[in-house]
Every structure is written in C-alpha cells, then in structure tokens.
N, C-alpha and C positions, 0 to 999 in steps of 0.2 A: 147118903152124902152127909158129911158133918154139917151142923147148923151154920158154921162160919165159912163154909167152902163156897166159892163163887161158881155159879152155874155156867154152862156154855153160853156164848153170845147168841147162838141161834142153831137151828137143826143142821144147817149146812156145815158149819164149823165143827159141830159135835160129830157128825158122820165122818168128816175128813179126819178128825183126830182119832176116831176109832180105827180107821184104816191104817193110819200111820202106826198106831200102837200095835195093831194086829201084825203088821209087817215086821216091826221090831221084835215082836215075840216069836214070829216064824224064824227069825235069824238067831234067837236066843240071846239077844243083846240087852243090857241094862240101858236106861236112858243115857247115862254118862258115855258108854261105849258108842251108842248110836249117834249121839250128838257130836262126838269126836270124828266119826266117819262122815257126817254131814257137814261139819264145819260151823256149827252154831253152839251156843251155850246150852247146857242140859236144862236149865230153867226155861229157856225159850221153847225147847222141845216138849217139856212138861205142859206148858201153856197151850201149845198146839194140840197135844194129845187130849187135853181136857176141853178143847173147843173155846178156849178163852182168848186166843190170839188169832187174828186174821193174817195169813201170810201173803206177802207180795209174790208175784209170779216168779221172781228170781229165787226166792226161798222155797217155793214149791218144787222148782227144778232141782235145787240143791238137796232137798229132802228126798226126792225120788231117786236121785243119783246116789246119795249116801246110803240109802236103804236098798240099793241094787234092784230097782224096779222102775216102772215107767210113770210119768205124771198121769197118764191115762188110767192106770190101775188105781191111783189114789183119788182121781177126780170124776171119772165117768159114772154117770147116773146119780150123782149127789143131788139131794133135794135142793131146789132153789127157792129162795123166799120171794 
C-alpha cells in the first residue's frame, strides 16, 4: 500500500470490500461499469472496495442487485468488531 493510501476503517469493511471487488472481477467489469449497474458513483464503489466507506443497508442492497448477487453472499460470515 502506498504511504499516502488510507487503510480500511476496520476488518469488517475490508472483508466486505474484498467480496464486492471479487464479484465485480467475476463479472469482468471495471469499477465504472459496475458502478453504472449499481447506480452509484465509481469513486464511491472504490471506497467501498478499499474498506474506506461504510454502506447503509440501502446501498448494500443496491450493490448486491447491481452485481447480480445476494446481500447474503456479500455479508454472511463477515468478521464483526
């Protein structure tokens, strides 16, 4: 990680972001394409993927739907602080 890069807020957000990124990669989509499908700005998606942004439940549902998956696939078994 570059010296000026912000770390994830916590392990839960980092793990959630990794799952979102993995699903996006499964679909073969760039952040811009995925964000368009989800209905959020690509910078917001990047922050989610890096664990730097905590998403409201409405956005978790939008992310799951936009990535053609379930909220459970993105959330089940995440570490809790």
